[in-house]
Structure formats: C-alpha cells, structure tokens
PyMOL Python script that loads the backbone (N, CA, C, O; Angstrom):
from pymol import cmd

cmd.read_pdbstr("""\
ATOM      1  N   UNK A   1       0.843  -1.192   0.000  1.00  0.00           N
ATOM      2  CA  UNK A   1       0.000   0.000   0.000  1.00  0.00           C
ATOM      3  C   UNK A   1       0.882   1.247   0.000  1.00  0.00           C
ATOM      4  O   UNK A   1       1.851   1.338   0.755  1.00  0.00           O
ATOM      5  N   UNK A   2       0.540   2.178  -0.836  1.00  0.00           N
ATOM      6  CA  UNK A   2       1.313   3.403  -0.990  1.00  0.00           C
ATOM      7  C   UNK A   2       0.855   4.434   0.033  1.00  0.00           C
ATOM      8  O   UNK A   2      -0.331   4.754   0.107  1.00  0.00           O
ATOM      9  N   UNK A   3       1.781   4.950   0.814  1.00  0.00           N
ATOM     10  CA  UNK A   3       1.406   5.943   1.811  1.00  0.00           C
ATOM     11  C   UNK A   3       1.293   7.320   1.155  1.00  0.00           C
ATOM     12  O   UNK A   3       1.770   7.551   0.044  1.00  0.00           O
ATOM     13  N   UNK A   4       0.649   8.212   1.883  1.00  0.00           N
ATOM     14  CA  UNK A   4       0.473   9.575   1.366  1.00  0.00           C
ATOM     15  C   UNK A   4       1.807  10.290   1.209  1.00  0.00           C
ATOM     16  O   UNK A   4       1.987  11.060   0.266  1.00  0.00           O
ATOM     17  N   UNK A   5       2.738  10.048   2.115  1.00  0.00           N
ATOM     18  CA  UNK A   5       4.042  10.717   2.042  1.00  0.00           C
ATOM     19  C   UNK A   5       4.797  10.304   0.791  1.00  0.00           C
ATOM     20  O   UNK A   5       5.401  11.145   0.124  1.00  0.00           O
ATOM     21  N   UNK A   6       4.768   9.025   0.467  1.00  0.00           N
ATOM     22  CA  UNK A   6       5.455   8.550  -0.744  1.00  0.00           C
ATOM     23  C   UNK A   6       4.789   9.126  -1.985  1.00  0.00           C
ATOM     24  O   UNK A   6       5.469   9.528  -2.929  1.00  0.00           O
ATOM     25  N   UNK A   7       3.451   9.167  -1.984  1.00  0.00           N
ATOM     26  CA  UNK A   7       2.717   9.724  -3.121  1.00  0.00           C
ATOM     27  C   UNK A   7       3.065  11.184  -3.347  1.00  0.00           C
ATOM     28  O   UNK A   7       3.371  11.589  -4.468  1.00  0.00           O
ATOM     29  N   UNK A   8       3.017  11.978  -2.275  1.00  0.00           N
ATOM     30  CA  UNK A   8       3.293  13.410  -2.425  1.00  0.00           C
ATOM     31  C   UNK A   8       4.762  13.684  -2.745  1.00  0.00           C
ATOM     32  O   UNK A   8       5.071  14.629  -3.471  1.00  0.00           O
ATOM     33  N   UNK A   9       5.659  12.872  -2.215  1.00  0.00           N
ATOM     34  CA  UNK A   9       7.071  13.042  -2.536  1.00  0.00           C
ATOM     35  C   UNK A   9       7.337  12.723  -4.007  1.00  0.00           C
ATOM     36  O   UNK A   9       8.091  13.428  -4.677  1.00  0.00           O
ATOM     37  N   UNK A  10       6.711  11.657  -4.499  1.00  0.00           N
ATOM     38  CA  UNK A  10       6.859  11.309  -5.915  1.00  0.00           C
ATOM     39  C   UNK A  10       6.247  12.379  -6.804  1.00  0.00           C
ATOM     40  O   UNK A  10       6.812  12.722  -7.843  1.00  0.00           O
ATOM     41  N   UNK A  11       5.103  12.906  -6.407  1.00  0.00           N
ATOM     42  CA  UNK A  11       4.468  13.985  -7.165  1.00  0.00           C
ATOM     43  C   UNK A  11       5.344  15.227  -7.182  1.00  0.00           C
ATOM     44  O   UNK A  11       5.491  15.876  -8.218  1.00  0.00           O
ATOM     45  N   UNK A  12       5.928  15.560  -6.028  1.00  0.00           N
ATOM     46  CA  UNK A  12       6.817  16.730  -5.955  1.00  0.00           C
ATOM     47  C   UNK A  12       8.034  16.540  -6.854  1.00  0.00           C
ATOM     48  O   UNK A  12       8.423  17.458  -7.576  1.00  0.00           O
ATOM     49  N   UNK A  13       8.633  15.360  -6.814  1.00  0.00           N
ATOM     50  CA  UNK A  13       9.793  15.096  -7.659  1.00  0.00           C
ATOM     51  C   UNK A  13       9.423  15.103  -9.142  1.00  0.00           C
ATOM     52  O   UNK A  13      10.203  15.572  -9.971  1.00  0.00           O
ATOM     53  N   UNK A  14       8.252  14.592  -9.478  1.00  0.00           N
ATOM     54  CA  UNK A  14       7.802  14.614 -10.866  1.00  0.00           C
ATOM     55  C   UNK A  14       7.581  16.029 -11.372  1.00  0.00           C
ATOM     56  O   UNK A  14       7.931  16.350 -12.508  1.00  0.00           O
ATOM     57  N   UNK A  15       7.003  16.871 -10.534  1.00  0.00           N
ATOM     58  CA  UNK A  15       6.816  18.271 -10.925  1.00  0.00           C
ATOM     59  C   UNK A  15       8.154  18.986 -11.069  1.00  0.00           C
ATOM     60  O   UNK A  15       8.320  19.825 -11.954  1.00  0.00           O
ATOM     61  N   UNK A  16       9.106  18.658 -10.203  1.00  0.00           N
ATOM     62  CA  UNK A  16      10.434  19.270 -10.309  1.00  0.00           C
ATOM     63  C   UNK A  16      11.123  18.844 -11.607  1.00  0.00           C
ATOM     64  O   UNK A  16      11.769  19.662 -12.261  1.00  0.00           O
ATOM     65  N   UNK A  17      10.989  17.578 -11.980  1.00  0.00           N
ATOM     66  CA  UNK A  17      11.555  17.099 -13.242  1.00  0.00           C
ATOM     67  C   UNK A  17      10.901  17.825 -14.415  1.00  0.00           C
ATOM     68  O   UNK A  17      11.578  18.174 -15.382  1.00  0.00           O
ATOM     69  N   UNK A  18       9.594  18.055 -14.336  1.00  0.00           N
ATOM     70  CA  UNK A  18       8.903  18.788 -15.395  1.00  0.00           C
ATOM     71  C   UNK A  18       9.427  20.218 -15.510  1.00  0.00           C
ATOM     72  O   UNK A  18       9.597  20.734 -16.614  1.00  0.00           O
ATOM     73  N   UNK A  19       9.679  20.847 -14.386  1.00  0.00           N
ATOM     74  CA  UNK A  19      10.227  22.212 -14.399  1.00  0.00           C
ATOM     75  C   UNK A  19      11.627  22.221 -14.999  1.00  0.00           C
ATOM     76  O   UNK A  19      11.937  23.058 -15.847  1.00  0.00           O
ATOM     77  N   UNK A  20      12.472  21.292 -14.560  1.00  0.00           N
ATOM     78  CA  UNK A  20      13.852  21.244 -15.041  1.00  0.00           C
ATOM     79  C   UNK A  20      13.901  20.985 -16.550  1.00  0.00           C
ATOM     80  O   UNK A  20      14.711  21.590 -17.252  1.00  0.00           O
ATOM     81  N   UNK A  21      13.049  20.097 -17.050  1.00  0.00           N
ATOM     82  CA  UNK A  21      13.099  19.786 -18.476  1.00  0.00           C
ATOM     83  C   UNK A  21      12.494  20.893 -19.331  1.00  0.00           C
ATOM     84  O   UNK A  21      12.816  20.998 -20.514  1.00  0.00           O
ATOM     85  N   UNK A  22      11.627  21.716 -18.757  1.00  0.00           N
ATOM     86  CA  UNK A  22      11.001  22.766 -19.563  1.00  0.00           C
ATOM     87  C   UNK A  22      11.757  24.093 -19.524  1.00  0.00           C
ATOM     88  O   UNK A  22      11.478  24.980 -20.331  1.00  0.00           O
ATOM     89  N   UNK A  23      12.697  24.243 -18.614  1.00  0.00           N
ATOM     90  CA  UNK A  23      13.412  25.523 -18.473  1.00  0.00           C
ATOM     91  C   UNK A  23      14.144  25.956 -19.746  1.00  0.00           C
ATOM     92  O   UNK A  23      14.027  27.125 -20.115  1.00  0.00           O
ATOM     93  N   UNK A  24      14.890  25.092 -20.442  1.00  0.00           N
ATOM     94  CA  UNK A  24      15.591  25.577 -21.644  1.00  0.00           C
ATOM     95  C   UNK A  24      14.642  26.125 -22.714  1.00  0.00           C
ATOM     96  O   UNK A  24      14.915  27.169 -23.306  1.00  0.00           O
ATOM     97  N   UNK A  25      13.544  25.435 -22.961  1.00  0.00           N
ATOM     98  CA  UNK A  25      12.609  25.874 -24.000  1.00  0.00           C
ATOM     99  C   UNK A  25      11.896  27.156 -23.582  1.00  0.00           C
ATOM    100  O   UNK A  25      11.754  28.077 -24.387  1.00  0.00           O
ATOM    101  N   UNK A  26      11.451  27.223 -22.337  1.00  0.00           N
ATOM    102  CA  UNK A  26      10.759  28.424 -21.883  1.00  0.00           C
ATOM    103  C   UNK A  26      11.679  29.635 -21.845  1.00  0.00           C
ATOM    104  O   UNK A  26      11.248  30.753 -22.128  1.00  0.00           O
ATOM    105  N   UNK A  27      12.933  29.422 -21.501  1.00  0.00           N
ATOM    106  CA  UNK A  27      13.892  30.533 -21.461  1.00  0.00           C
ATOM    107  C   UNK A  27      14.137  31.093 -22.855  1.00  0.00           C
ATOM    108  O   UNK A  27      14.132  32.309 -23.048  1.00  0.00           O
ATOM    109  N   UNK A  28      14.352  30.208 -23.831  1.00  0.00           N
ATOM    110  CA  UNK A  28      14.598  30.699 -25.189  1.00  0.00           C
ATOM    111  C   UNK A  28      13.338  31.337 -25.774  1.00  0.00           C
ATOM    112  O   UNK A  28      13.435  32.289 -26.547  1.00  0.00           O
ATOM    113  N   UNK A  29      12.160  30.828 -25.417  1.00  0.00           N
ATOM    114  CA  UNK A  29      10.917  31.452 -25.894  1.00  0.00           C
ATOM    115  C   UNK A  29      10.769  32.860 -25.311  1.00  0.00           C
ATOM    116  O   UNK A  29      10.345  33.782 -26.007  1.00  0.00           O
ATOM    117  N   UNK A  30      11.116  33.017 -24.051  1.00  0.00           N
ATOM    118  CA  UNK A  30      11.054  34.341 -23.420  1.00  0.00           C
ATOM    119  C   UNK A  30      12.041  35.307 -24.063  1.00  0.00           C
ATOM    120  O   UNK A  30      11.688  36.443 -24.379  1.00  0.00           O
ATOM    121  N   UNK A  31      13.274  34.856 -24.256  1.00  0.00           N
ATOM    122  CA  UNK A  31      14.302  35.727 -24.844  1.00  0.00           C
ATOM    123  C   UNK A  31      13.944  36.096 -26.281  1.00  0.00           C
ATOM    124  O   UNK A  31      14.083  37.250 -26.684  1.00  0.00           O
ATOM    125  N   UNK A  32      13.481  35.109 -27.054  1.00  0.00           N
ATOM    126  CA  UNK A  32      13.098  35.402 -28.446  1.00  0.00           C
ATOM    127  C   UNK A  32      11.892  36.329 -28.491  1.00  0.00           C
ATOM    128  O   UNK A  32      11.838  37.227 -29.331  1.00  0.00           O
ATOM    129  N   UNK A  33      10.930  36.127 -27.606  1.00  0.00           N
ATOM    130  CA  UNK A  33       9.754  36.993 -27.585  1.00  0.00           C
ATOM    131  C   UNK A  33      10.088  38.435 -27.228  1.00  0.00           C
ATOM    132  O   UNK A  33       9.572  39.374 -27.833  1.00  0.00           O
ATOM    133  N   UNK A  34      10.958  38.594 -26.234  1.00  0.00           N
ATOM    134  CA  UNK A  34      11.374  39.953 -25.854  1.00  0.00           C
ATOM    135  C   UNK A  34      12.183  40.594 -26.971  1.00  0.00           C
ATOM    136  O   UNK A  34      12.006  41.776 -27.266  1.00  0.00           O
ATOM    137  N   UNK A  35      13.064  39.829 -27.593  1.00  0.00           N
ATOM    138  CA  UNK A  35      13.872  40.367 -28.695  1.00  0.00           C
ATOM    139  C   UNK A  35      13.026  40.796 -29.878  1.00  0.00           C
ATOM    140  O   UNK A  35      13.234  41.873 -30.435  1.00  0.00           O
ATOM    141  N   UNK A  36      12.078  39.962 -30.263  1.00  0.00           N
ATOM    142  CA  UNK A  36      11.204  40.306 -31.387  1.00  0.00           C
ATOM    143  C   UNK A  36      10.293  41.470 -31.021  1.00  0.00           C
ATOM    144  O   UNK A  36      10.055  42.353 -31.845  1.00  0.00           O
ATOM    145  N   UNK A  37       9.781  41.479 -29.796  1.00  0.00           N
ATOM    146  CA  UNK A  37       8.946  42.595 -29.348  1.00  0.00           C
ATOM    147  C   UNK A  37       9.704  43.908 -29.338  1.00  0.00           C
ATOM    148  O   UNK A  37       9.167  44.947 -29.720  1.00  0.00           O
ATOM    149  N   UNK A  38      10.953  43.859 -28.898  1.00  0.00           N
ATOM    150  CA  UNK A  38      11.788  45.062 -28.906  1.00  0.00           C
ATOM    151  C   UNK A  38      12.051  45.528 -30.330  1.00  0.00           C
ATOM    152  O   UNK A  38      11.998  46.722 -30.624  1.00  0.00           O
ATOM    153  N   UNK A  39      12.336  44.572 -31.216  1.00  0.00           N
ATOM    154  CA  UNK A  39      12.545  44.906 -32.623  1.00  0.00           C
ATOM    155  C   UNK A  39      11.288  45.532 -33.231  1.00  0.00           C
ATOM    156  O   UNK A  39      11.382  46.513 -33.969  1.00  0.00           O
ATOM    157  N   UNK A  40      10.134  44.983 -32.931  1.00  0.00           N
ATOM    158  CA  UNK A  40       8.878  45.528 -33.463  1.00  0.00           C
ATOM    159  C   UNK A  40       8.606  46.916 -32.901  1.00  0.00           C
ATOM    160  O   UNK A  40       8.130  47.791 -33.624  1.00  0.00           O
ATOM    161  N   UNK A  41       8.899  47.129 -31.630  1.00  0.00           N
ATOM    162  CA  UNK A  41       8.666  48.440 -31.033  1.00  0.00           C
ATOM    163  C   UNK A  41       9.606  49.497 -31.617  1.00  0.00           C
ATOM    164  O   UNK A  41       9.213  50.649 -31.804  1.00  0.00           O
ATOM    165  N   UNK A  42      10.830  49.108 -31.900  1.00  0.00           N
ATOM    166  CA  UNK A  42      11.800  50.067 -32.430  1.00  0.00           C
ATOM    167  C   UNK A  42      11.561  50.394 -33.900  1.00  0.00           C
ATOM    168  O   UNK A  42      11.846  51.507 -34.343  1.00  0.00           O
ATOM    169  N   UNK A  43      11.039  49.434 -34.657  1.00  0.00           N
ATOM    170  CA  UNK A  43      10.867  49.654 -36.090  1.00  0.00           C
ATOM    171  C   UNK A  43       9.422  49.895 -36.500  1.00  0.00           C
ATOM    172  O   UNK A  43       9.154  50.174 -37.669  1.00  0.00           O
ATOM    173  N   UNK A  44       8.480  49.794 -35.556  1.00  0.00           N
ATOM    174  CA  UNK A  44       7.044  49.965 -35.822  1.00  0.00           C
ATOM    175  C   UNK A  44       6.521  48.975 -36.856  1.00  0.00           C
ATOM    176  O   UNK A  44       5.566  49.268 -37.576  1.00  0.00           O
ATOM    177  N   UNK A  45       7.135  47.825 -36.926  1.00  0.00           N
ATOM    178  CA  UNK A  45       6.665  46.754 -37.812  1.00  0.00           C
ATOM    179  C   UNK A  45       5.743  45.874 -36.981  1.00  0.00           C
ATOM    180  O   UNK A  45       6.171  45.295 -35.983  1.00  0.00           O
ATOM    181  N   UNK A  46       4.481  45.770 -37.384  1.00  0.00           N
ATOM    182  CA  UNK A  46       3.500  44.987 -36.628  1.00  0.00           C
ATOM    183  C   UNK A  46       3.026  43.804 -37.456  1.00  0.00           C
ATOM    184  O   UNK A  46       1.844  43.704 -37.785  1.00  0.00           O
ATOM    185  N   UNK A  47       3.924  42.931 -37.785  1.00  0.00           N
ATOM    186  CA  UNK A  47       3.596  41.747 -38.573  1.00  0.00           C
ATOM    187  C   UNK A  47       3.455  40.558 -37.636  1.00  0.00           C
ATOM    188  O   UNK A  47       4.337  40.310 -36.813  1.00  0.00           O
ATOM    189  N   UNK A  48       2.349  39.816 -37.752  1.00  0.00           N
ATOM    190  CA  UNK A  48       2.081  38.701 -36.843  1.00  0.00           C
ATOM    191  C   UNK A  48       3.061  37.546 -37.043  1.00  0.00           C
ATOM    192  O   UNK A  48       3.469  36.904 -36.076  1.00  0.00           O
ATOM    193  N   UNK A  49       3.442  37.281 -38.302  1.00  0.00           N
ATOM    194  CA  UNK A  49       4.362  36.176 -38.536  1.00  0.00           C
ATOM    195  C   UNK A  49       5.758  36.491 -38.009  1.00  0.00           C
ATOM    196  O   UNK A  49       6.546  35.578 -37.759  1.00  0.00           O
ATOM    197  N   UNK A  50       6.068  37.766 -37.840  1.00  0.00           N
ATOM    198  CA  UNK A  50       7.368  38.154 -37.316  1.00  0.00           C
ATOM    199  C   UNK A  50       7.524  37.711 -35.860  1.00  0.00           C
ATOM    200  O   UNK A  50       8.644  37.451 -35.420  1.00  0.00           O
ATOM    201  N   UNK A  51       6.436  37.622 -35.110  1.00  0.00           N
ATOM    202  CA  UNK A  51       6.535  37.158 -33.731  1.00  0.00           C
ATOM    203  C   UNK A  51       6.542  35.632 -33.655  1.00  0.00           C
ATOM    204  O   UNK A  51       7.174  35.060 -32.766  1.00  0.00           O
ATOM    205  N   UNK A  52       5.855  34.978 -34.563  1.00  0.00           N
ATOM    206  CA  UNK A  52       5.680  33.529 -34.490  1.00  0.00           C
ATOM    207  C   UNK A  52       6.876  32.754 -35.029  1.00  0.00           C
ATOM    208  O   UNK A  52       7.371  31.842 -34.365  1.00  0.00           O
ATOM    209  N   UNK A  53       7.339  33.098 -36.202  1.00  0.00           N
ATOM    210  CA  UNK A  53       8.374  32.304 -36.873  1.00  0.00           C
ATOM    211  C   UNK A  53       9.702  32.299 -36.117  1.00  0.00           C
ATOM    212  O   UNK A  53      10.251  31.216 -35.910  1.00  0.00           O
ATOM    213  N   UNK A  54      10.251  33.431 -35.693  1.00  0.00           N
ATOM    214  CA  UNK A  54      11.535  33.367 -34.962  1.00  0.00           C
ATOM    215  C   UNK A  54      11.432  32.588 -33.652  1.00  0.00           C
ATOM    216  O   UNK A  54      12.360  31.867 -33.283  1.00  0.00           O
ATOM    217  N   UNK A  55      10.304  32.731 -32.946  1.00  0.00           N
ATOM    218  CA  UNK A  55      10.130  31.981 -31.710  1.00  0.00           C
ATOM    219  C   UNK A  55      10.087  30.485 -31.970  1.00  0.00           C
ATOM    220  O   UNK A  55      10.705  29.705 -31.245  1.00  0.00           O
ATOM    221  N   UNK A  56       9.359  30.086 -33.002  1.00  0.00           N
ATOM    222  CA  UNK A  56       9.254  28.661 -33.310  1.00  0.00           C
ATOM    223  C   UNK A  56      10.607  28.084 -33.741  1.00  0.00           C
ATOM    224  O   UNK A  56      10.961  26.968 -33.361  1.00  0.00           O
ATOM    225  N   UNK A  57      11.350  28.845 -34.529  1.00  0.00           N
ATOM    226  CA  UNK A  57      12.676  28.376 -34.953  1.00  0.00           C
ATOM    227  C   UNK A  57      13.598  28.235 -33.747  1.00  0.00           C
ATOM    228  O   UNK A  57      14.312  27.240 -33.627  1.00  0.00           O
ATOM    229  N   UNK A  58      13.586  29.221 -32.856  1.00  0.00           N
ATOM    230  CA  UNK A  58      14.434  29.167 -31.663  1.00  0.00           C
ATOM    231  C   UNK A  58      14.033  28.004 -30.761  1.00  0.00           C
ATOM    232  O   UNK A  58      14.899  27.312 -30.225  1.00  0.00           O
ATOM    233  N   UNK A  59      12.739  27.782 -30.588  1.00  0.00           N
ATOM    234  CA  UNK A  59      12.261  26.690 -29.738  1.00  0.00           C
ATOM    235  C   UNK A  59      12.651  25.335 -30.323  1.00  0.00           C
ATOM    236  O   UNK A  59      13.087  24.447 -29.590  1.00  0.00           O
ATOM    237  N   UNK A  60      12.499  25.173 -31.631  1.00  0.00           N
ATOM    238  CA  UNK A  60      12.852  23.903 -32.265  1.00  0.00           C
ATOM    239  C   UNK A  60      14.354  23.642 -32.145  1.00  0.00           C
ATOM    240  O   UNK A  60      14.764  22.512 -31.878  1.00  0.00           O
ATOM    241  N   UNK A  61      15.168  24.661 -32.338  1.00  0.00           N
ATOM    242  CA  UNK A  61      16.621  24.495 -32.231  1.00  0.00           C
ATOM    243  C   UNK A  61      17.009  24.108 -30.802  1.00  0.00           C
ATOM    244  O   UNK A  61      17.799  23.184 -30.608  1.00  0.00           O
ATOM    245  N   UNK A  62      16.464  24.800 -29.808  1.00  0.00           N
ATOM    246  CA  UNK A  62      16.803  24.485 -28.420  1.00  0.00           C
ATOM    247  C   UNK A  62      16.256  23.118 -28.028  1.00  0.00           C
ATOM    248  O   UNK A  62      16.907  22.382 -27.288  1.00  0.00           O
ATOM    249  N   UNK A  63      15.076  22.775 -28.513  1.00  0.00           N
ATOM    250  CA  UNK A  63      14.538  21.444 -28.237  1.00  0.00           C
ATOM    251  C   UNK A  63      15.449  20.369 -28.817  1.00  0.00           C
ATOM    252  O   UNK A  63      15.732  19.365 -28.165  1.00  0.00           O
ATOM    253  N   UNK A  64      15.901  20.586 -30.034  1.00  0.00           N
ATOM    254  CA  UNK A  64      16.784  19.620 -30.678  1.00  0.00           C
ATOM    255  C   UNK A  64      18.107  19.492 -29.910  1.00  0.00           C
ATOM    256  O   UNK A  64      18.636  18.392 -29.751  1.00  0.00           O
ATOM    257  N   UNK A  65      18.637  20.634 -29.435  1.00  0.00           N
ATOM    258  CA  UNK A  65      19.899  20.615 -28.700  1.00  0.00           C
ATOM    259  C   UNK A  65      19.765  20.009 -27.302  1.00  0.00           C
ATOM    260  O   UNK A  65      20.717  19.420 -26.790  1.00  0.00           O
ATOM    261  N   UNK A  66      18.600  20.148 -26.686  1.00  0.00           N
ATOM    262  CA  UNK A  66      18.439  19.678 -25.306  1.00  0.00           C
ATOM    263  C   UNK A  66      17.650  18.373 -25.198  1.00  0.00           C
ATOM    264  O   UNK A  66      17.267  17.977 -24.097  1.00  0.00           O
ATOM    265  N   UNK A  67      17.404  17.705 -26.316  1.00  0.00           N
ATOM    266  CA  UNK A  67      16.659  16.442 -26.269  1.00  0.00           C
ATOM    267  C   UNK A  67      17.372  15.388 -25.429  1.00  0.00           C
ATOM    268  O   UNK A  67      16.723  14.662 -24.675  1.00  0.00           O
ATOM    269  N   UNK A  68      18.682  15.292 -25.544  1.00  0.00           N
ATOM    270  CA  UNK A  68      19.397  14.263 -24.775  1.00  0.00           C
ATOM    271  C   UNK A  68      19.309  14.554 -23.277  1.00  0.00           C
ATOM    272  O   UNK A  68      19.128  13.633 -22.480  1.00  0.00           O
ATOM    273  N   UNK A  69      19.435  15.820 -22.886  1.00  0.00           N
ATOM    274  CA  UNK A  69      19.303  16.191 -21.479  1.00  0.00           C
ATOM    275  C   UNK A  69      17.905  15.859 -20.960  1.00  0.00           C
ATOM    276  O   UNK A  69      17.760  15.301 -19.872  1.00  0.00           O
ATOM    277  N   UNK A  70      16.882  16.201 -21.735  1.00  0.00           N
ATOM    278  CA  UNK A  70      15.511  15.928 -21.311  1.00  0.00           C
ATOM    279  C   UNK A  70      15.261  14.428 -21.197  1.00  0.00           C
ATOM    280  O   UNK A  70      14.636  13.965 -20.243  1.00  0.00           O
ATOM    281  N   UNK A  71      15.751  13.675 -22.174  1.00  0.00           N
ATOM    282  CA  UNK A  71      15.552  12.231 -22.155  1.00  0.00           C
ATOM    283  C   UNK A  71      16.273  11.602 -20.971  1.00  0.00           C
ATOM    284  O   UNK A  71      15.704  10.753 -20.284  1.00  0.00           O
ATOM    285  N   UNK A  72      17.508  12.002 -20.724  1.00  0.00           N
ATOM    286  CA  UNK A  72      18.256  11.452 -19.591  1.00  0.00           C
ATOM    287  C   UNK A  72      17.578  11.781 -18.267  1.00  0.00           C
ATOM    288  O   UNK A  72      17.535  10.940 -17.370  1.00  0.00           O
ATOM    289  N   UNK A  73      17.051  12.991 -18.135  1.00  0.00           N
ATOM    290  CA  UNK A  73      16.386  13.388 -16.900  1.00  0.00           C
ATOM    291  C   UNK A  73      15.113  12.581 -16.677  1.00  0.00           C
ATOM    292  O   UNK A  73      14.865  12.106 -15.569  1.00  0.00           O
ATOM    293  N   UNK A  74      14.308  12.423 -17.724  1.00  0.00           N
ATOM    294  CA  UNK A  74      13.069  11.667 -17.587  1.00  0.00           C
ATOM    295  C   UNK A  74      13.329  10.183 -17.340  1.00  0.00           C
ATOM    296  O   UNK A  74      12.643   9.563 -16.527  1.00  0.00           O
ATOM    297  N   UNK A  75      14.305   9.613 -18.026  1.00  0.00           N
ATOM    298  CA  UNK A  75      14.625   8.197 -17.828  1.00  0.00           C
ATOM    299  C   UNK A  75      15.179   7.971 -16.422  1.00  0.00           C
ATOM    300  O   UNK A  75      14.844   6.977 -15.778  1.00  0.00           O
ATOM    301  N   UNK A  76      16.019   8.878 -15.945  1.00  0.00           N
ATOM    302  CA  UNK A  76      16.559   8.744 -14.589  1.00  0.00           C
ATOM    303  C   UNK A  76      15.448   8.829 -13.548  1.00  0.00           C
ATOM    304  O   UNK A  76      15.454   8.072 -12.578  1.00  0.00           O
ATOM    305  N   UNK A  77      14.505   9.731 -13.734  1.00  0.00           N
ATOM    306  CA  UNK A  77      13.378   9.829 -12.799  1.00  0.00           C
ATOM    307  C   UNK A  77      12.555   8.548 -12.824  1.00  0.00           C
ATOM    308  O   UNK A  77      12.176   8.030 -11.773  1.00  0.00           O
ATOM    309  N   UNK A  78      12.283   8.045 -14.003  1.00  0.00           N
ATOM    310  CA  UNK A  78      11.498   6.816 -14.113  1.00  0.00           C
ATOM    311  C   UNK A  78      12.235   5.649 -13.484  1.00  0.00           C
ATOM    312  O   UNK A  78      11.645   4.867 -12.739  1.00  0.00           O
ATOM    313  N   UNK A  79      13.524   5.528 -13.780  1.00  0.00           N
ATOM    314  CA  UNK A  79      14.303   4.396 -13.295  1.00  0.00           C
ATOM    315  C   UNK A  79      14.551   4.477 -11.792  1.00  0.00           C
ATOM    316  O   UNK A  79      14.448   3.466 -11.098  1.00  0.00           O
ATOM    317  N   UNK A  80      14.876   5.660 -11.279  1.00  0.00           N
ATOM    318  CA  UNK A  80      15.252   5.806  -9.875  1.00  0.00           C
ATOM    319  C   UNK A  80      14.068   5.928  -8.928  1.00  0.00           C
ATOM    320  O   UNK A  80      14.154   5.489  -7.781  1.00  0.00           O
ATOM    321  N   UNK A  81      12.957   6.520  -9.385  1.00  0.00           N
ATOM    322  CA  UNK A  81      11.854   6.795  -8.480  1.00  0.00           C
ATOM    323  C   UNK A  81      10.585   6.010  -8.776  1.00  0.00           C
ATOM    324  O   UNK A  81       9.925   5.525  -7.857  1.00  0.00           O
ATOM    325  N   UNK A  82      10.245   5.884 -10.039  1.00  0.00           N
ATOM    326  CA  UNK A  82       8.981   5.222 -10.352  1.00  0.00           C
ATOM    327  C   UNK A  82       9.080   3.707 -10.410  1.00  0.00           C
ATOM    328  O   UNK A  82       8.186   3.009  -9.932  1.00  0.00           O
ATOM    329  N   UNK A  83      10.158   3.190 -10.992  1.00  0.00           N
ATOM    330  CA  UNK A  83      10.290   1.740 -11.101  1.00  0.00           C
ATOM    331  C   UNK A  83      10.298   1.049  -9.740  1.00  0.00           C
ATOM    332  O   UNK A  83       9.629   0.027  -9.590  1.00  0.00           O
ATOM    333  N   UNK A  84      11.022   1.555  -8.741  1.00  0.00           N
ATOM    334  CA  UNK A  84      10.936   0.896  -7.428  1.00  0.00           C
ATOM    335  C   UNK A  84       9.515   0.898  -6.846  1.00  0.00           C
ATOM    336  O   UNK A  84       9.125  -0.047  -6.159  1.00  0.00           O
ATOM    337  N   UNK A  85       8.754   1.944  -7.117  1.00  0.00           N
ATOM    338  CA  UNK A  85       7.375   1.974  -6.624  1.00  0.00           C
ATOM    339  C   UNK A  85       6.493   0.981  -7.384  1.00  0.00           C
ATOM    340  O   UNK A  85       5.607   0.354  -6.803  1.00  0.00           O
ATOM    341  N   UNK A  86       6.745   0.845  -8.687  1.00  0.00           N
ATOM    342  CA  UNK A  86       5.957  -0.096  -9.498  1.00  0.00           C
ATOM    343  C   UNK A  86       6.291  -1.529  -9.099  1.00  0.00           C
ATOM    344  O   UNK A  86       5.405  -2.374  -8.968  1.00  0.00           O
ATOM    345  N   UNK A  87       7.585  -1.789  -8.908  1.00  0.00           N
ATOM    346  CA  UNK A  87       8.018  -3.142  -8.548  1.00  0.00           C
ATOM    347  C   UNK A  87       7.579  -3.482  -7.123  1.00  0.00           C
ATOM    348  O   UNK A  87       7.270  -4.630  -6.802  1.00  0.00           O
ATOM    349  N   UNK A  88       7.562  -2.453  -6.284  1.00  0.00           N
ATOM    350  CA  UNK A  88       7.152  -2.669  -4.895  1.00  0.00           C
ATOM    351  C   UNK A  88       8.302  -2.739  -3.937  1.00  0.00           C
ATOM    352  O   UNK A  88       8.168  -3.269  -2.834  1.00  0.00           O
ATOM    353  N   UNK A  89       9.442  -2.207  -4.347  1.00  0.00           N
ATOM    354  CA  UNK A  89      10.633  -2.288  -3.490  1.00  0.00           C
ATOM    355  C   UNK A  89      10.944  -1.037  -2.897  1.00  0.00           C
ATOM    356  O   UNK A  89      11.915  -0.933  -2.148  1.00  0.00           O
TER     357      UNK A  89
END
""", "prot")
cmd.dss("prot")
cmd.show_as("cartoon", "prot")
cmd.util.cbc("prot")
cmd.orient("prot")
C-alpha cells in the first residue's frame, strides 16, 4: 500500500523534473519573444508572422539541442523513483 508521504514526494519530484526539463525551451521562448517585441517596437513593424516564426525556430533548435538532457532526466526519474514503486521495493 502506498502511503500519502510517498505519493506526495513522488508527485513533488515529478513536478520538479517537469520544471527542469522545460526551463531551456521556456527561457529561449522568453528571450526570443522579448527580442522580437523590442525589434517591433523600435521599427514599428506589426507583422504577426514576425513574432511567431523566430520563436518557433528558436524553440525547435533548443529542443533539438536539449533532447538528450531531457531524455536522460526523464529516464533517470522513471528508473530511480517510479520503477521501485511499481516493482514494490
């Protein structure tokens, strides 16, 4: 039987893993959004695709570069924390 403490600790660790794996993508999205917004404010160019395309390109590049880190983090969490709970050890 799973106790409440183990459940909440696993939930807390899972949320922390989600935060750690999402930080690179969210950071680059923030930086690209601020950069494009600043560029639009300085040049008075109000094109909708100008905000979308650079952000998507930056996000895809960072996702591609950080895929191994994200995969290793998720696999380590599954192997170290979830598998022992599933097995019952």
